[in-house]
N, CA and C atoms as a LAMMPS dump frame, in Angstrom:
ITEM: TIMESTEP
0
ITEM: NUMBER OF ATOMS
561
ITEM: BOX BOUNDS ff ff ff
-5.0000000000000000e+02 5.0000000000000000e+02
-5.0000000000000000e+02 5.0000000000000000e+02
-5.0000000000000000e+02 5.0000000000000000e+02
ITEM: ATOMS id mol type element x y z
1 1 1 N -11.048 26.662 14.458
2 1 2 C -9.942 25.755 14.625
3 1 3 C -10.28 24.434 13.918
4 2 1 N -9.306 23.924 13.157
5 2 2 C -9.515 22.711 12.391
6 2 3 C -9.434 21.488 13.3
7 3 1 N -10.4 20.595 13.189
8 3 2 C -10.428 19.396 14.008
9 3 3 C -9.844 18.236 13.21
10 4 1 N -8.625 17.831 13.532
11 4 2 C -7.982 16.732 12.826
12 4 3 C -8.168 15.436 13.586
13 5 1 N -8.281 14.366 12.823
14 5 2 C -8.348 13.04 13.443
15 5 3 C -7.006 12.758 14.102
16 6 1 N -7.063 12.299 15.309
17 6 2 C -5.838 11.962 16.019
18 6 3 C -5.4 10.549 15.644
19 7 1 N -4.087 10.33 15.549
20 7 2 C -3.637 8.979 15.228
21 7 3 C -4.016 8.006 16.342
22 8 1 N -4.287 6.774 15.975
23 8 2 C -4.637 5.784 16.996
24 8 3 C -3.459 5.529 17.933
25 9 1 N -3.776 5.036 19.099
26 9 2 C -2.727 4.735 20.07
27 9 3 C -2.961 3.349 20.644
28 10 1 N -2.048 2.914 21.478
29 10 2 C -2.239 1.701 22.248
30 10 3 C -2.102 0.41 21.487
31 11 1 N -2.943 -0.534 21.882
32 11 2 C -2.869 -1.913 21.401
33 11 3 C -2.922 -2.031 19.878
34 12 1 N -3.865 -1.346 19.252
35 12 2 C -4.017 -1.442 17.804
36 12 3 C -2.778 -0.915 17.078
37 13 1 N -2.212 0.169 17.575
38 13 2 C -1.02 0.731 16.953
39 13 3 C 0.185 -0.197 17.133
40 14 1 N 0.305 -0.8 18.3
41 14 2 C 1.386 -1.774 18.514
42 14 3 C 1.22 -2.986 17.6
43 15 1 N -0.023 -3.449 17.455
44 15 2 C -0.297 -4.572 16.549
45 15 3 C 0.065 -4.198 15.114
46 16 1 N -0.364 -3.005 14.69
47 16 2 C -0.047 -2.554 13.335
48 16 3 C 1.465 -2.494 13.122
49 17 1 N 2.191 -1.93 14.079
50 17 2 C 3.639 -1.787 13.944
51 17 3 C 4.305 -3.154 13.84
52 18 1 N 3.878 -4.101 14.657
53 18 2 C 4.43 -5.459 14.583
54 18 3 C 4.115 -6.094 13.228
55 19 1 N 2.907 -5.893 12.728
56 19 2 C 2.539 -6.427 11.415
57 19 3 C 3.317 -5.74 10.3
58 20 1 N 3.566 -4.441 10.443
59 20 2 C 4.353 -3.711 9.459
60 20 3 C 5.785 -4.247 9.404
61 21 1 N 6.351 -4.537 10.553
62 21 2 C 7.698 -5.132 10.589
63 21 3 C 7.698 -6.443 9.8
64 22 1 N 6.681 -7.273 10.003
65 22 2 C 6.585 -8.542 9.27
66 22 3 C 6.483 -8.298 7.768
67 23 1 N 5.696 -7.31 7.371
68 23 2 C 5.538 -7.01 5.945
69 23 3 C 6.846 -6.465 5.365
70 24 1 N 7.582 -5.686 6.129
71 24 2 C 8.912 -5.255 5.684
72 24 3 C 9.773 -6.479 5.387
73 25 1 N 9.716 -7.454 6.259
74 25 2 C 10.512 -8.672 6.054
75 25 3 C 10.039 -9.44 4.828
76 26 1 N 8.735 -9.485 4.609
77 26 2 C 8.181 -10.166 3.438
78 26 3 C 8.618 -9.454 2.163
79 27 1 N 8.51 -8.141 2.14
80 27 2 C 8.836 -7.371 0.932
81 27 3 C 10.333 -7.27 0.697
82 28 1 N 11.102 -7.274 1.748
83 28 2 C 12.542 -7.132 1.576
84 28 3 C 12.985 -5.679 1.573
85 29 1 N 12.27 -4.833 0.852
86 29 2 C 12.614 -3.408 0.803
87 29 3 C 11.345 -2.611 0.52
88 30 1 N 11.268 -1.455 1.132
89 30 2 C 10.21 -0.488 0.826
90 30 3 C 10.932 0.681 0.168
91 31 1 N 10.587 0.953 -1.078
92 31 2 C 11.387 1.815 -1.941
93 31 3 C 11.105 3.305 -1.801
94 32 1 N 10.541 3.725 -0.699
95 32 2 C 10.306 5.146 -0.478
96 32 3 C 8.959 5.402 0.16
97 33 1 N 8.655 6.676 0.32
98 33 2 C 7.43 7.066 1.022
99 33 3 C 6.175 6.659 0.254
100 34 1 N 6.193 6.797 -1.071
101 34 2 C 5.042 6.386 -1.869
102 34 3 C 4.85 4.874 -1.775
103 35 1 N 5.923 4.126 -1.849
104 35 2 C 5.851 2.668 -1.745
105 35 3 C 5.315 2.257 -0.371
106 36 1 N 5.725 2.945 0.687
107 36 2 C 5.209 2.648 2.028
108 36 3 C 3.703 2.891 2.082
109 37 1 N 3.252 4.023 1.55
110 37 2 C 1.817 4.332 1.552
111 37 3 C 1.033 3.243 0.83
112 38 1 N 1.5 2.842 -0.347
113 38 2 C 0.752 1.859 -1.138
114 38 3 C 0.868 0.458 -0.541
115 39 1 N 1.997 0.141 0.07
116 39 2 C 2.147 -1.154 0.749
117 39 3 C 1.135 -1.268 1.878
118 40 1 N 1.021 -0.22 2.692
119 40 2 C 0.066 -0.245 3.81
120 40 3 C -1.365 -0.226 3.281
121 41 1 N -1.611 0.522 2.214
122 41 2 C -2.944 0.511 1.598
123 41 3 C -3.318 -0.921 1.202
124 42 1 N -2.399 -1.625 0.546
125 42 2 C -2.707 -2.996 0.13
126 42 3 C -2.75 -3.951 1.318
127 43 1 N -1.961 -3.701 2.366
128 43 2 C -2.115 -4.51 3.588
129 43 3 C -3.567 -4.452 4.046
130 44 1 N -4.104 -3.229 4.079
131 44 2 C -5.483 -3.037 4.537
132 44 3 C -6.462 -3.732 3.596
133 45 1 N -6.26 -3.595 2.302
134 45 2 C -7.163 -4.229 1.328
135 45 3 C -7.098 -5.747 1.389
136 46 1 N -5.934 -6.285 1.788
137 46 2 C -5.79 -7.74 1.881
138 46 3 C -6.344 -8.287 3.191
139 47 1 N -6.757 -7.399 4.101
140 47 2 C -7.411 -7.85 5.319
141 47 3 C -6.653 -7.651 6.615
142 48 1 N -5.501 -6.987 6.558
143 48 2 C -4.747 -6.694 7.781
144 48 3 C -5.399 -5.497 8.464
145 49 1 N -5.513 -5.567 9.789
146 49 2 C -6.063 -4.413 10.527
147 49 3 C -5.063 -3.26 10.462
148 50 1 N -5.488 -2.184 9.831
149 50 2 C -4.67 -0.984 9.681
150 50 3 C -5.459 0.17 10.283
151 51 1 N -4.882 0.879 11.255
152 51 2 C -5.651 1.902 11.972
153 51 3 C -5.69 3.264 11.289
154 52 1 N -5.418 3.304 9.994
155 52 2 C -5.386 4.568 9.274
156 52 3 C -6.383 4.544 8.128
157 53 1 N -6.987 5.703 7.861
158 53 2 C -7.902 5.851 6.733
159 53 3 C -7.13 6.411 5.542
160 54 1 N -7.513 5.955 4.366
161 54 2 C -6.904 6.439 3.132
162 54 3 C -7.915 7.296 2.392
163 55 1 N -7.43 8.414 1.855
164 55 2 C -8.245 9.339 1.078
165 55 3 C -7.565 9.538 -0.273
166 56 1 N -8.306 10.07 -1.234
167 56 2 C -7.703 10.353 -2.533
168 56 3 C -6.785 11.558 -2.396
169 57 1 N -5.644 11.48 -3.061
170 57 2 C -4.618 12.502 -3.037
171 57 3 C -3.987 12.533 -4.422
172 58 1 N -3.173 13.51 -4.701
173 58 2 C -2.452 13.547 -5.975
174 58 3 C -1.672 12.257 -6.221
175 59 1 N -1.308 11.576 -5.154
176 59 2 C -0.529 10.341 -5.249
177 59 3 C -1.404 9.094 -5.213
178 60 1 N -2.713 9.264 -5.356
179 60 2 C -3.624 8.124 -5.248
180 60 3 C -4.06 7.983 -3.804
181 61 1 N -4.411 6.76 -3.382
182 61 2 C -4.834 6.594 -1.987
183 61 3 C -3.681 6.954 -1.047
184 62 1 N -3.999 7.77 -0.042
185 62 2 C -2.959 8.321 0.823
186 62 3 C -3.525 8.509 2.217
187 63 1 N -2.701 8.23 3.212
188 63 2 C -3.089 8.43 4.597
189 63 3 C -2.15 9.439 5.244
190 64 1 N -2.707 10.583 5.602
191 64 2 C -1.904 11.595 6.288
192 64 3 C -1.466 11.081 7.658
193 65 1 N -2.348 10.323 8.312
194 65 2 C -2.007 9.767 9.623
195 65 3 C -0.826 8.799 9.511
196 66 1 N -0.814 7.976 8.461
197 66 2 C 0.311 7.067 8.237
198 66 3 C 1.591 7.851 7.968
199 67 1 N 1.499 8.93 7.212
200 67 2 C 2.68 9.757 6.942
201 67 3 C 3.266 10.286 8.254
202 68 1 N 2.383 10.766 9.133
203 68 2 C 2.848 11.258 10.438
204 68 3 C 3.419 10.117 11.281
205 69 1 N 2.759 8.979 11.248
206 69 2 C 3.221 7.848 12.054
207 69 3 C 4.566 7.322 11.549
208 70 1 N 4.792 7.353 10.255
209 70 2 C 6.079 6.888 9.741
210 70 3 C 7.215 7.797 10.227
211 71 1 N 6.939 9.095 10.355
212 71 2 C 7.937 10.011 10.925
213 71 3 C 8.189 9.628 12.386
214 72 1 N 7.112 9.304 13.112
215 72 2 C 7.249 8.85 14.498
216 72 3 C 8.141 7.601 14.566
217 73 1 N 7.949 6.671 13.635
218 73 2 C 8.75 5.444 13.634
219 73 3 C 10.212 5.726 13.305
220 74 1 N 10.462 6.768 12.519
221 74 2 C 11.839 7.183 12.258
222 74 3 C 12.462 7.777 13.529
223 75 1 N 11.709 8.652 14.189
224 75 2 C 12.212 9.269 15.423
225 75 3 C 12.464 8.202 16.487
226 76 1 N 11.551 7.23 16.565
227 76 2 C 11.699 6.128 17.52
228 76 3 C 12.914 5.25 17.18
229 77 1 N 13.341 5.3 15.932
230 77 2 C 14.509 4.526 15.512
231 77 3 C 14.18 3.187 14.872
232 78 1 N 12.889 2.874 14.702
233 78 2 C 12.522 1.612 14.066
234 78 3 C 12.797 1.667 12.565
235 79 1 N 12.503 2.803 11.947
236 79 2 C 12.731 2.981 10.512
237 79 3 C 13.792 4.047 10.289
238 80 1 N 14.542 3.873 9.22
239 80 2 C 15.401 4.957 8.743
240 80 3 C 15.051 5.174 7.28
241 81 1 N 15.116 6.419 6.869
242 81 2 C 14.74 6.767 5.511
243 81 3 C 15.864 7.551 4.853
244 82 1 N 16.313 7.046 3.717
245 82 2 C 17.286 7.777 2.895
246 82 3 C 16.985 7.427 1.438
247 83 1 N 15.803 7.818 0.983
248 83 2 C 15.364 7.464 -0.358
249 83 3 C 14.565 6.167 -0.369
250 84 1 N 14.886 5.261 0.52
251 84 2 C 14.08 4.072 0.764
252 84 3 C 14.128 3.768 2.251
253 85 1 N 13.15 2.997 2.706
254 85 2 C 13.059 2.691 4.134
255 85 3 C 13.855 1.441 4.462
256 86 1 N 14.468 1.485 5.627
257 86 2 C 15.15 0.315 6.181
258 86 3 C 14.694 0.139 7.625
259 87 1 N 14.63 -1.129 8.039
260 87 2 C 14.314 -1.451 9.428
261 87 3 C 15.591 -1.448 10.248
262 88 1 N 15.52 -0.899 11.443
263 88 2 C 16.593 -1.055 12.41
264 88 3 C 16.384 -2.445 13.02
265 89 1 N 17.287 -3.353 12.759
266 89 2 C 17.115 -4.753 13.171
267 89 3 C 16.961 -4.906 14.683
268 90 1 N 17.719 -4.131 15.459
269 90 2 C 17.605 -4.224 16.918
270 90 3 C 16.219 -3.795 17.385
271 91 1 N 15.734 -2.667 16.86
272 91 2 C 14.398 -2.194 17.233
273 91 3 C 13.312 -3.133 16.711
274 92 1 N 13.501 -3.664 15.503
275 92 2 C 12.502 -4.56 14.907
276 92 3 C 12.338 -5.824 15.734
277 93 1 N 13.398 -6.244 16.39
278 93 2 C 13.347 -7.463 17.206
279 93 3 C 12.279 -7.359 18.296
280 94 1 N 12.059 -6.145 18.811
281 94 2 C 11.034 -5.933 19.837
282 94 3 C 9.636 -6.275 19.322
283 95 1 N 9.433 -6.198 18.007
284 95 2 C 8.103 -6.387 17.417
285 95 3 C 7.906 -7.743 16.753
286 96 1 N 8.988 -8.418 16.408
287 96 2 C 8.901 -9.619 15.573
288 96 3 C 7.947 -10.681 16.109
289 97 1 N 7.993 -10.942 17.373
290 97 2 C 7.156 -12.016 17.932
291 97 3 C 5.722 -11.558 18.211
292 98 1 N 5.444 -10.275 18.012
293 98 2 C 4.128 -9.747 18.373
294 98 3 C 3.178 -9.563 17.191
295 99 1 N 3.617 -9.931 15.979
296 99 2 C 2.707 -9.741 14.848
297 99 3 C 1.514 -10.678 15.003
298 100 1 N 0.392 -10.276 14.423
299 100 2 C -0.853 -11.041 14.554
300 100 3 C -1.291 -11.639 13.219
301 101 1 N -0.39 -11.689 12.263
302 101 2 C -0.73 -12.213 10.947
303 101 3 C -0.726 -13.74 10.98
304 102 1 N -1.817 -14.317 10.485
305 102 2 C -1.876 -15.777 10.387
306 102 3 C -0.911 -16.23 9.298
307 103 1 N -0.577 -17.52 9.319
308 103 2 C 0.296 -18.056 8.276
309 103 3 C -0.348 -17.866 6.898
310 104 1 N -1.655 -18.045 6.819
311 104 2 C -2.364 -17.825 5.558
312 104 3 C -2.251 -16.389 5.075
313 105 1 N -2.368 -15.432 6.003
314 105 2 C -2.246 -14.021 5.63
315 105 3 C -0.817 -13.705 5.203
316 106 1 N 0.16 -14.258 5.905
317 106 2 C 1.566 -14.04 5.511
318 106 3 C 1.786 -14.554 4.092
319 107 1 N 1.265 -15.737 3.805
320 107 2 C 1.416 -16.309 2.461
321 107 3 C 0.695 -15.463 1.42
322 108 1 N -0.483 -14.953 1.77
323 108 2 C -1.253 -14.106 0.842
324 108 3 C -0.499 -12.82 0.527
325 109 1 N 0.03 -12.165 1.556
326 109 2 C 0.792 -10.924 1.363
327 109 3 C 2.05 -11.207 0.543
328 110 1 N 2.744 -12.286 0.866
329 110 2 C 3.963 -12.646 0.129
330 110 3 C 3.644 -12.913 -1.337
331 111 1 N 2.604 -13.685 -1.59
332 111 2 C 2.224 -13.987 -2.976
333 111 3 C 1.851 -12.705 -3.721
334 112 1 N 1.081 -11.832 -3.062
335 112 2 C 0.656 -10.575 -3.679
336 112 3 C 1.865 -9.754 -4.129
337 113 1 N 2.792 -9.504 -3.22
338 113 2 C 3.94 -8.662 -3.564
339 113 3 C 4.94 -9.389 -4.463
340 114 1 N 5.08 -10.7 -4.312
341 114 2 C 5.944 -11.461 -5.232
342 114 3 C 5.388 -11.415 -6.652
343 115 1 N 4.072 -11.58 -6.794
344 115 2 C 3.449 -11.526 -8.117
345 115 3 C 3.578 -10.136 -8.737
346 116 1 N 3.447 -9.108 -7.908
347 116 2 C 3.613 -7.744 -8.408
348 116 3 C 5.05 -7.537 -8.885
349 117 1 N 5.994 -7.986 -8.092
350 117 2 C 7.415 -7.865 -8.439
351 117 3 C 7.721 -8.609 -9.742
352 118 1 N 7.184 -9.811 -9.877
353 118 2 C 7.407 -10.625 -11.075
354 118 3 C 6.831 -9.93 -12.31
355 119 1 N 5.624 -9.404 -12.198
356 119 2 C 4.989 -8.709 -13.312
357 119 3 C 5.806 -7.479 -13.718
358 120 1 N 6.237 -6.712 -12.753
359 120 2 C 7.047 -5.521 -13.049
360 120 3 C 8.351 -5.909 -13.74
361 121 1 N 8.949 -6.991 -13.293
362 121 2 C 10.19 -7.464 -13.898
363 121 3 C 9.956 -7.943 -15.333
364 122 1 N 8.911 -8.75 -15.525
365 122 2 C 8.608 -9.283 -16.866
366 122 3 C 8.281 -8.181 -17.866
367 123 1 N 7.558 -7.156 -17.423
368 123 2 C 7.097 -6.089 -18.317
369 123 3 C 8.008 -4.856 -18.286
370 124 1 N 9.064 -4.92 -17.476
371 124 2 C 9.989 -3.781 -17.299
372 124 3 C 9.268 -2.525 -16.812
373 125 1 N 8.294 -2.73 -15.915
374 125 2 C 7.589 -1.598 -15.324
375 125 3 C 8.379 -1.07 -14.131
376 126 1 N 8.356 0.237 -13.972
377 126 2 C 8.885 0.845 -12.766
378 126 3 C 7.976 0.419 -11.61
379 127 1 N 8.573 -0.141 -10.556
380 127 2 C 7.785 -0.702 -9.449
381 127 3 C 6.931 0.35 -8.744
382 128 1 N 7.477 1.543 -8.581
383 128 2 C 6.741 2.587 -7.865
384 128 3 C 5.551 3.062 -8.707
385 129 1 N 5.775 3.27 -9.995
386 129 2 C 4.652 3.656 -10.861
387 129 3 C 3.586 2.571 -10.886
388 130 1 N 4.016 1.301 -10.912
389 130 2 C 3.041 0.221 -10.997
390 130 3 C 2.198 0.123 -9.72
391 131 1 N 2.841 0.178 -8.563
392 131 2 C 2.066 0.063 -7.315
393 131 3 C 1.147 1.271 -7.153
394 132 1 N 1.591 2.447 -7.608
395 132 2 C 0.729 3.629 -7.552
396 132 3 C -0.46 3.469 -8.5
397 133 1 N -0.215 2.963 -9.704
398 133 2 C -1.285 2.741 -10.671
399 133 3 C -2.291 1.719 -10.129
400 134 1 N -1.777 0.596 -9.633
401 134 2 C -2.658 -0.464 -9.116
402 134 3 C -3.475 0.038 -7.929
403 135 1 N -2.83 0.733 -6.998
404 135 2 C -3.547 1.247 -5.827
405 135 3 C -4.588 2.283 -6.24
406 136 1 N -4.258 3.124 -7.204
407 136 2 C -5.194 4.149 -7.669
408 136 3 C -6.411 3.508 -8.329
409 137 1 N -6.177 2.533 -9.206
410 137 2 C -7.289 1.827 -9.85
411 137 3 C -8.169 1.143 -8.806
412 138 1 N -7.524 0.491 -7.85
413 138 2 C -8.27 -0.209 -6.811
414 138 3 C -9.096 0.768 -5.979
415 139 1 N -8.483 1.869 -5.57
416 139 2 C -9.174 2.85 -4.74
417 139 3 C -10.383 3.424 -5.483
418 140 1 N -10.185 3.789 -6.738
419 140 2 C -11.301 4.324 -7.53
420 140 3 C -12.4 3.279 -7.633
421 141 1 N -12.021 2.053 -7.95
422 141 2 C -12.998 0.98 -8.098
423 141 3 C -13.788 0.756 -6.814
424 142 1 N -13.136 0.861 -5.672
425 142 2 C -13.782 0.614 -4.385
426 142 3 C -14.607 1.789 -3.885
427 143 1 N -14.348 2.975 -4.416
428 143 2 C -14.961 4.173 -3.841
429 143 3 C -15.897 4.924 -4.77
430 144 1 N -16.239 4.352 -5.894
431 144 2 C -17.238 5.002 -6.744
432 144 3 C -18.621 4.671 -6.187
433 145 1 N -19.543 5.576 -6.38
434 145 2 C -20.867 5.386 -5.782
435 145 3 C -21.754 4.455 -6.588
436 146 1 N -21.452 4.31 -7.866
437 146 2 C -22.205 3.367 -8.697
438 146 3 C -21.209 2.363 -9.276
439 147 1 N -21.682 1.176 -9.516
440 147 2 C -20.82 0.145 -10.078
441 147 3 C -20.368 0.578 -11.47
442 148 1 N -19.074 0.595 -11.67
443 148 2 C -18.517 1.009 -12.955
444 148 3 C -17.676 -0.128 -13.522
445 149 1 N -17.592 -0.149 -14.841
446 149 2 C -16.745 -1.161 -15.456
447 149 3 C -15.302 -0.661 -15.524
448 150 1 N -14.441 -1.517 -15.969
449 150 2 C -13.008 -1.224 -16.034
450 150 3 C -12.738 0.048 -16.823
451 151 1 N -13.368 0.21 -17.973
452 151 2 C -13.113 1.389 -18.805
453 151 3 C -13.535 2.681 -18.108
454 152 1 N -14.611 2.626 -17.345
455 152 2 C -15.029 3.797 -16.564
456 152 3 C -13.968 4.16 -15.52
457 153 1 N -13.427 3.146 -14.869
458 153 2 C -12.383 3.373 -13.857
459 153 3 C -11.14 3.947 -14.532
460 154 1 N -10.75 3.402 -15.693
461 154 2 C -9.597 3.927 -16.436
462 154 3 C -9.809 5.399 -16.799
463 155 1 N -10.999 5.712 -17.275
464 155 2 C -11.308 7.09 -17.67
465 155 3 C -11.225 8.031 -16.46
466 156 1 N -11.77 7.601 -15.35
467 156 2 C -11.707 8.428 -14.142
468 156 3 C -10.259 8.603 -13.672
469 157 1 N -9.467 7.544 -13.765
470 157 2 C -8.044 7.65 -13.399
471 157 3 C -7.349 8.687 -14.281
472 158 1 N -7.622 8.666 -15.574
473 158 2 C -7.029 9.655 -16.494
474 158 3 C -7.42 11.074 -16.101
475 159 1 N -8.681 11.265 -15.715
476 159 2 C -9.135 12.597 -15.314
477 159 3 C -8.485 13.037 -14.004
478 160 1 N -8.309 12.102 -13.08
479 160 2 C -7.74 12.435 -11.77
480 160 3 C -6.219 12.571 -11.796
481 161 1 N -5.584 11.865 -12.73
482 161 2 C -4.122 11.879 -12.793
483 161 3 C -3.649 12.071 -14.235
484 162 1 N -3.987 13.206 -14.843
485 162 2 C -3.636 13.403 -16.251
486 162 3 C -2.126 13.44 -16.505
487 163 1 N -1.353 13.762 -15.474
488 163 2 C 0.098 13.851 -15.632
489 163 3 C 0.766 12.479 -15.717
490 164 1 N 0.043 11.419 -15.386
491 164 2 C 0.624 10.073 -15.331
492 164 3 C 0.381 9.318 -16.64
493 165 1 N 0.991 9.783 -17.705
494 165 2 C 0.877 9.123 -19.011
495 165 3 C 1.317 7.665 -18.932
496 166 1 N 2.313 7.389 -18.091
497 166 2 C 2.85 6.033 -17.984
498 166 3 C 1.774 5.036 -17.545
499 167 1 N 0.754 5.502 -16.843
500 167 2 C -0.311 4.599 -16.396
501 167 3 C -1.045 3.97 -17.577
502 168 1 N -1.098 4.687 -18.695
503 168 2 C -1.793 4.154 -19.871
504 168 3 C -1.132 2.876 -20.375
505 169 1 N 0.177 2.76 -20.173
506 169 2 C 0.895 1.57 -20.652
507 169 3 C 0.778 0.387 -19.706
508 170 1 N 0.409 0.643 -18.468
509 170 2 C 0.384 -0.449 -17.476
510 170 3 C -0.975 -0.71 -16.866
511 171 1 N -1.961 0.101 -17.171
512 171 2 C -3.241 -0.023 -16.472
513 171 3 C -3.945 -1.348 -16.75
514 172 1 N -3.87 -1.867 -17.964
515 172 2 C -4.496 -3.163 -18.262
516 172 3 C -3.864 -4.263 -17.409
517 173 1 N -2.533 -4.261 -17.344
518 173 2 C -1.842 -5.263 -16.532
519 173 3 C -2.131 -5.059 -15.045
520 174 1 N -2.198 -3.806 -14.609
521 174 2 C -2.503 -3.52 -13.202
522 174 3 C -3.909 -4.015 -12.866
523 175 1 N -4.859 -3.769 -13.773
524 175 2 C -6.238 -4.22 -13.539
525 175 3 C -6.303 -5.743 -13.485
526 176 1 N -5.638 -6.401 -14.428
527 176 2 C -5.65 -7.866 -14.458
528 176 3 C -4.991 -8.428 -13.196
529 177 1 N -3.92 -7.785 -12.751
530 177 2 C -3.27 -8.183 -11.504
531 177 3 C -4.258 -8.087 -10.342
532 178 1 N -4.975 -6.975 -10.24
533 178 2 C -5.959 -6.792 -9.166
534 178 3 C -7.084 -7.817 -9.265
535 179 1 N -7.5 -8.138 -10.486
536 179 2 C -8.553 -9.132 -10.687
537 179 3 C -8.073 -10.517 -10.243
538 180 1 N -6.877 -10.895 -10.653
539 180 2 C -6.321 -12.197 -10.257
540 180 3 C -6.171 -12.284 -8.744
541 181 1 N -5.797 -11.166 -8.126
542 181 2 C -5.623 -11.114 -6.67
543 181 3 C -6.96 -10.945 -5.932
544 182 1 N -8.056 -10.933 -6.699
545 182 2 C -9.423 -10.866 -6.162
546 182 3 C -9.727 -9.565 -5.412
547 183 1 N -9.121 -8.476 -5.863
548 183 2 C -9.421 -7.172 -5.285
549 183 3 C -10.462 -6.422 -6.102
550 184 1 N -10.511 -6.664 -7.402
551 184 2 C -11.582 -6.127 -8.239
552 184 3 C -12.248 -7.309 -8.909
553 185 1 N -13.547 -7.191 -9.133
554 185 2 C -14.257 -8.339 -9.703
555 185 3 C -15.048 -8.015 -10.942
556 186 1 N -15.01 -6.773 -11.377
557 186 2 C -15.798 -6.442 -12.559
558 186 3 C -14.872 -6.087 -13.723
559 187 1 N -15.421 -6.247 -14.904
560 187 2 C -14.629 -6.043 -16.133
561 187 3 C -14.693 -4.615 -16.611
């Protein structure tokens, strides 16, 4: 019998849900399941307590527990999904005052996603491809066993995601974005 990690419960999950509601408000829109996965991945990388582990997947960093929990949030009525996620405002109200994000963290998250949005707009990048590329580069960079330079990370990304030709056009900008945001520090 396969032993699966059980999703977290209780206080930490309530804190995460309240923080997720705040991030939904900061972002304005979550453009689908992939965008939700990468948004939560970057929440965790920016220092928000996230009770889910991310592993490498065909889609880059991915949390199966988060995927299951997002379905739970749909059933609960907090989220609705029809190609993109929307918050149920009445249900979200229950969480709004309970987020644990400091003003500094709120500003950091807002700046991060605003800068990503601005870059995608300036370069005419598809937002979903860009966040997937950035998250994939970041995950590879953070999870290699030996320190690798940018070109090594790019090469590994190509090997892991050969079908994503579009990443070749945006990877330099994605890397520079991550460097400016202080998520990667090597060249």
